[in-house]
C-alpha positions as CSV (number, residue, x, y, z in Angstrom):
1,M,-22.8,-44.1,-28.9
2,R,-21.5,-45.4,-25.6
3,T,-22.0,-43.1,-22.6
4,Y,-20.2,-43.3,-19.2
5,P,-21.8,-42.5,-15.7
6,K,-22.1,-39.3,-13.8
7,F,-23.1,-39.1,-10.0
8,K,-22.5,-37.6,-6.8
9,V,-20.3,-39.5,-4.3
10,A,-20.3,-38.8,-0.3
11,A,-17.0,-39.4,1.5
12,M,-17.5,-39.7,5.2
13,H,-14.9,-38.0,7.3
14,A,-16.5,-39.4,10.5
15,S,-15.6,-41.3,13.6
16,P,-17.4,-44.4,14.9
17,V,-19.0,-44.5,18.2
18,F,-15.9,-46.2,19.9
19,L,-16.2,-50.0,20.2
20,D,-20.1,-50.1,20.2
21,T,-21.0,-51.9,16.9
22,A,-24.6,-51.2,17.3
23,K,-24.6,-47.3,17.9
24,T,-21.9,-47.1,15.2
25,V,-24.0,-48.7,12.6
26,D,-26.8,-46.3,13.7
27,K,-24.3,-43.5,12.9
28,A,-23.6,-45.0,9.7
29,C,-27.0,-45.3,8.8
30,S,-28.0,-41.8,9.9
31,L,-25.1,-40.4,7.6
32,I,-26.0,-42.7,4.7
33,E,-29.5,-41.3,5.1
34,E,-28.1,-37.8,4.8
35,A,-26.0,-38.3,2.1
36,A,-28.6,-40.0,0.0
37,S,-31.2,-36.8,0.8
38,N,-28.4,-34.5,-0.4
39,G,-28.5,-36.6,-3.8
40,A,-25.4,-39.0,-3.4
41,S,-25.2,-42.2,-5.5
42,M,-22.6,-43.5,-3.4
43,V,-20.8,-43.2,0.1
44,V,-17.6,-44.1,1.1
45,F,-16.5,-45.0,4.6
46,P,-13.3,-45.1,6.2
47,E,-11.2,-47.9,7.2
48,A,-12.3,-50.2,10.0
49,F,-15.3,-47.7,10.6
50,I,-17.1,-50.3,12.3
51,P,-16.7,-50.0,15.5
52,C,-13.2,-48.4,15.3
53,F,-9.6,-48.5,14.4
54,P,-7.4,-50.2,16.6
55,I,-5.4,-47.1,17.6
56,W,-4.2,-48.6,20.9
57,H,-1.7,-50.9,19.4
58,S,0.5,-47.7,18.5
59,L,-0.2,-46.1,22.4
60,R,1.1,-49.3,24.6
61,A,3.2,-52.6,24.6
62,P,0.9,-55.4,23.3
63,G,0.6,-56.8,26.8
64,F,-1.2,-54.1,28.0
65,N,-4.0,-54.4,25.1
66,H,-5.6,-57.4,25.9
67,D,-8.7,-55.8,26.8
68,Y,-9.1,-53.9,24.1
69,F,-8.8,-57.0,21.8
70,R,-11.3,-59.0,23.5
71,R,-13.6,-56.0,23.1
72,L,-12.9,-55.6,19.5
73,A,-13.4,-59.3,18.9
74,A,-16.7,-59.3,20.8
75,A,-17.8,-56.4,18.5
76,A,-16.5,-57.7,15.2
77,V,-18.7,-57.8,12.2
78,H,-19.6,-61.1,10.3
79,V,-20.2,-61.3,6.6
80,P,-23.1,-61.9,6.2
81,G,-24.5,-60.9,9.4
82,P,-27.0,-58.5,10.9
83,E,-25.0,-55.4,10.4
84,V,-24.6,-56.0,6.9
85,R,-27.9,-57.1,6.4
86,R,-29.3,-53.7,7.7
87,L,-26.7,-51.7,5.6
88,A,-27.7,-53.9,2.5
89,E,-31.5,-53.0,3.2
90,L,-30.8,-49.3,3.4
91,A,-28.8,-49.4,0.4
92,K,-31.4,-51.1,-1.5
93,R,-34.2,-48.8,0.1
94,R,-32.2,-45.7,-0.9
95,E,-30.9,-46.9,-4.0
96,I,-27.1,-46.1,-2.9
97,V,-23.8,-47.8,-3.3
98,I,-22.2,-48.5,0.2
99,S,-18.6,-48.8,0.8
100,M,-17.8,-49.6,4.4
101,G,-14.8,-50.7,6.6
102,I,-15.3,-53.1,9.0
103,N,-13.4,-55.3,11.6
104,E,-14.6,-58.6,10.8
105,G,-14.7,-61.5,12.4
106,T,-15.4,-65.5,11.8
107,T,-16.6,-68.3,13.1
108,A,-13.5,-70.4,12.5
109,S,-12.1,-68.5,15.5
110,I,-13.2,-66.2,18.2
111,G,-9.8,-64.6,18.0
112,C,-9.5,-64.0,14.3
113,L,-9.9,-60.7,12.7
114,W,-9.6,-59.1,9.4
115,N,-9.5,-55.3,8.4
116,T,-12.0,-55.7,5.6
117,N,-13.6,-53.4,3.3
118,I,-17.3,-54.4,1.7
119,L,-19.0,-53.1,-1.4
120,I,-22.9,-53.0,-1.5
121,G,-24.9,-52.3,-4.4
122,S,-27.6,-50.1,-4.8
123,D,-29.5,-53.1,-5.2
124,G,-28.7,-54.7,-1.9
125,R,-26.1,-57.2,-3.1
126,L,-22.8,-57.5,-1.8
127,L,-20.4,-56.6,-4.9
128,N,-17.2,-57.1,-3.1
129,H,-15.7,-58.3,0.3
130,H,-12.0,-57.2,0.4
131,R,-9.8,-58.4,3.1
132,K,-6.5,-56.3,3.5
133,I,-3.7,-58.2,2.3
134,V,-0.9,-57.6,4.7
135,P,-1.4,-55.6,8.0
136,T,1.0,-52.9,8.5
137,Y,3.3,-52.8,11.1
138,M,1.7,-52.8,14.6
139,E,-1.6,-53.7,13.0
140,K,-0.4,-57.3,12.9
141,L,-1.1,-57.5,16.7
142,T,-4.9,-57.3,15.9
143,W,-5.6,-58.4,12.2
144,A,-4.9,-61.6,10.1
145,N,-3.6,-61.6,6.8
146,G,-6.1,-61.4,4.0
147,D,-6.1,-62.7,0.5
148,G,-6.6,-61.9,-3.0
149,A,-10.1,-62.7,-3.2
150,G,-11.2,-59.3,-3.1
151,L,-8.8,-57.8,-5.4
152,R,-11.4,-57.2,-8.3
153,V,-13.3,-54.3,-9.9
154,V,-16.9,-54.3,-10.1
155,D,-19.1,-53.3,-13.0
156,T,-22.0,-51.0,-11.7
157,P,-24.2,-48.3,-13.0
158,L,-21.7,-45.7,-11.5
159,G,-18.8,-47.3,-13.5
160,R,-16.1,-49.9,-12.5
161,I,-15.4,-49.5,-9.0
162,G,-12.3,-50.7,-7.0
163,A,-10.7,-50.6,-3.5
164,L,-7.9,-50.9,-1.4
165,I,-7.3,-50.3,2.4
166,C,-4.7,-47.8,3.7
167,A,-1.0,-49.1,2.8
168,E,-2.3,-51.2,0.1
169,N,-2.3,-48.1,-2.0
170,C,1.2,-48.2,-1.7
171,N,1.3,-51.5,-3.3
172,P,2.0,-51.0,-7.0
173,L,1.1,-54.7,-7.7
174,A,-2.2,-54.5,-6.1
175,R,-3.0,-51.1,-7.6
176,H,-2.1,-52.6,-11.3
177,A,-4.3,-55.7,-10.5
178,L,-7.4,-53.0,-10.3
179,M,-5.9,-50.8,-13.1
180,A,-5.9,-53.8,-15.4
181,Q,-9.4,-54.6,-14.7
182,G,-10.4,-51.3,-16.1
183,E,-11.2,-49.5,-12.9
184,Q,-12.7,-46.0,-13.2
185,V,-13.6,-45.2,-9.5
186,H,-11.0,-45.9,-6.8
187,I,-11.7,-46.2,-3.2
188,A,-9.0,-45.6,-0.6
189,T,-9.9,-46.0,3.0
190,Y,-7.6,-44.6,6.1
191,P,-7.6,-44.4,10.1
192,S,-7.8,-40.9,11.7
193,T,-4.1,-40.6,12.5
194,W,-0.8,-42.9,12.3
195,L,1.0,-42.7,15.5
196,N,3.9,-44.7,14.5
197,G,6.8,-42.6,16.4
198,G,8.7,-42.1,13.1
199,N,9.4,-39.5,10.5
200,M,6.5,-40.8,8.1
201,S,3.6,-38.7,7.7
202,L,0.5,-40.6,6.6
203,A,-1.4,-37.5,6.2
204,E,1.3,-36.7,3.6
205,G,1.2,-40.1,2.2
206,V,-2.7,-40.0,1.6
207,R,-2.1,-37.3,-0.8
208,I,0.9,-38.5,-2.5
209,R,-0.9,-42.1,-3.0
210,T,-4.1,-40.4,-4.1
211,E,-2.3,-38.2,-6.6
212,A,-0.3,-41.3,-7.8
213,H,-3.1,-43.6,-8.4
214,C,-5.2,-41.0,-10.3
215,T,-2.6,-39.9,-12.3
216,E,-1.3,-43.5,-13.2
217,A,-4.6,-45.1,-13.4
218,K,-6.4,-42.4,-15.0
219,V,-9.6,-42.7,-12.2
220,F,-11.2,-41.1,-9.7
221,T,-10.1,-41.6,-6.4
222,I,-12.4,-41.2,-3.1
223,A,-9.9,-41.3,0.0
224,A,-11.9,-41.4,3.1
225,S,-10.0,-40.9,6.6
226,M,-11.6,-41.5,9.9
227,F,-12.0,-38.8,12.4
228,L,-10.8,-39.1,15.9
229,T,-13.0,-37.5,18.6
230,E,-12.0,-36.0,22.0
231,T,-14.1,-38.6,23.8
232,A,-12.2,-41.4,22.1
233,K,-8.8,-40.0,22.9
234,D,-10.0,-39.8,26.6
235,I,-11.1,-43.4,26.5
236,L,-7.9,-44.6,25.0
237,A,-5.7,-42.5,27.3
238,E,-7.6,-43.9,30.4
239,G,-6.2,-40.6,32.5
240,D,-2.4,-41.1,31.1
241,K,-1.6,-37.6,30.4
242,E,1.4,-38.6,28.4
243,L,-0.7,-40.6,25.9
244,R,-3.1,-38.1,25.4
245,A,-0.6,-35.9,24.8
246,R,0.8,-38.0,22.0
247,M,-2.7,-38.3,20.4
248,D,-3.4,-34.7,20.4
249,A,0.1,-34.2,18.8
250,G,-0.7,-36.6,16.1
251,E,-1.3,-35.5,12.4
252,R,-5.1,-35.7,11.5
253,N,-5.4,-37.7,8.0
254,P,-7.6,-36.0,5.5
255,T,-10.3,-37.1,3.3
256,M,-10.2,-36.1,-0.3
257,I,-11.8,-36.9,-3.7
258,M,-9.5,-36.1,-6.8
259,G,-10.0,-36.9,-10.4
260,P,-8.1,-38.4,-13.3
261,S,-5.6,-35.6,-13.5
262,A,-5.1,-35.3,-9.5
263,E,-7.4,-32.3,-9.6
264,L,-9.3,-31.9,-6.1
265,K,-13.0,-32.1,-7.1
266,A,-13.8,-30.7,-3.5
267,P,-12.3,-28.9,-0.7
268,V,-10.2,-31.3,1.4
269,L,-11.9,-32.5,5.1
270,R,-9.4,-33.0,7.7
271,D,-9.9,-30.8,11.1
272,E,-13.8,-31.4,11.7
273,E,-16.3,-34.0,10.8
274,G,-18.3,-33.9,7.9
275,I,-19.5,-35.4,4.4
276,L,-17.2,-34.5,1.5
277,Y,-19.3,-34.1,-1.8
278,A,-18.2,-34.3,-5.4
279,D,-19.7,-35.0,-8.8
280,I,-18.0,-37.6,-11.0
281,D,-17.9,-38.0,-14.6
282,V,-16.3,-41.1,-15.8
283,N,-16.2,-39.6,-19.6
284,D,-13.1,-37.4,-17.8
285,C,-11.0,-40.6,-17.8
286,I,-11.0,-41.0,-21.3
287,V,-8.6,-38.2,-22.9
288,Q,-6.4,-38.9,-19.9
289,K,-6.3,-42.6,-21.0
290,Q,-5.1,-41.4,-24.4
291,F,-2.1,-39.9,-22.6
292,H,-0.9,-42.7,-20.6
293,D,-2.6,-45.8,-20.4
294,L,-0.9,-48.5,-18.2
295,A,-3.5,-51.1,-18.7
296,G,-3.6,-50.5,-22.6
297,Y,-1.0,-49.2,-25.1
298,M,1.3,-47.6,-23.0
299,N,2.5,-51.2,-21.3
300,R,4.5,-54.4,-22.5
301,F,2.8,-57.3,-21.5
302,D,5.0,-59.4,-23.5
303,I,7.6,-58.4,-20.9
304,F,5.6,-57.9,-17.8
305,N,3.3,-60.7,-16.2
306,L,1.0,-60.4,-13.2
307,T,-0.5,-63.2,-12.0
308,V,-3.3,-62.9,-9.2
309,D,-4.2,-65.8,-6.9
310,R,-7.6,-65.1,-6.0
311,S,-8.2,-68.3,-3.8
312,T,-9.3,-67.5,-0.2
313,N,-7.4,-68.3,2.8
314,D,-9.7,-70.9,4.6
315,P,-8.1,-72.8,7.4
316,V,-9.0,-75.9,6.2
317,T,-10.5,-78.0,3.1
318,F,-12.4,-81.0,3.7
319,A,-12.5,-83.6,1.1
320,P,-15.8,-85.1,-0.1
321,A,-17.2,-87.5,2.6
322,R,-17.6,-91.4,1.2
323,G,-20.4,-92.0,3.3
324,R,-23.1,-89.5,5.1
325,R,-24.6,-89.2,8.5
326,E,-28.4,-89.4,8.1
327,H,-29.4,-87.7,11.2
328,L,-27.1,-84.6,11.3
329,D,-29.5,-81.7,11.8
330,L,-32.2,-83.4,13.2
331,D,-34.2,-82.6,16.3
332,L,-33.3,-84.9,18.9
333,T,-36.2,-84.2,20.9
334,E,-38.5,-85.9,18.4
335,D,-38.5,-89.2,16.7
336,P,-38.6,-88.5,12.9
337,A,-40.3,-91.4,11.1
338,G,-39.5,-93.5,13.9
339,A,-36.0,-93.3,13.3
340,W,-34.9,-93.4,17.0
341,S,-37.2,-96.3,17.8
342,R,-35.4,-98.3,14.9
343,A,-32.0,-97.7,16.6
344,P,-30.3,-100.9,17.7
345,Q,-30.6,-101.6,21.3
346,A,-27.5,-101.5,23.5
347,A,-26.7,-105.2,24.8
348,E,-27.8,-106.2,28.4
């Protein structure tokens, strides 16, 4: 008889060390160690945790944020890279699955960043690499569009895990793409607050979207939101009392863990930093699927047809070369097998 996983998950309602990648990775590793020591088999960090969510784009006009963007670009994480390698080594040593939100950079452009979630397995392997499909509203000033390559559910010893970033959890097509791959555990990541100046409550949206995906997909959802510290507020305000007041008045986003009937598995974390733990039993999804199974009997795939393009948005595609350069990647200070001594001499 087939059995399904039971495990403890830890959701990090935590703050990064603002714009400091090295110290934020140090903090993340310390939190992972704590969670592993408390029996967690998976840890989930908030959106853009390393090294911070670019909240400045909601405080000032774009022309006043160039220095912050430069600092964020300089602090960006590359995949693969030393920060990812350190997390992978820790995941393998502590046998724990790590979901981490990062600001991702690329060697293709020093000014291109993505809002990225990476999932690292308990064996230290990179299981999924998802870039937010479309940055939301003012986030477009910081992040480039992602692609469909990371819209996948991965099979792990803890169950079938998928992840979406912030407003992607409002996208029914993105959610269905995961649902239709047999998702059992869903990761949803969010910033600390949303200073949009409108009437939308992101904190309420986190609750609504978590409940909706749990009840529609019949999955467990770990919704991890960042925490904004007083120190980070002071740095961002730069002495401007009005900006500091806006951040103080901003609604804190919650961190919560829900089951497949939208039941809370642990008390909500919101007003202080901490680690939220909950026990997950994937067996709890089965009867809920019997009621409503949108990836199975309760849908009409002869009527509805969703196609997902998983190709990556690379800036250039090179056709195969018809020739080759024999001397590329050679040490020019040496004379390998007399290669340079045999080179044609310039005419006198």
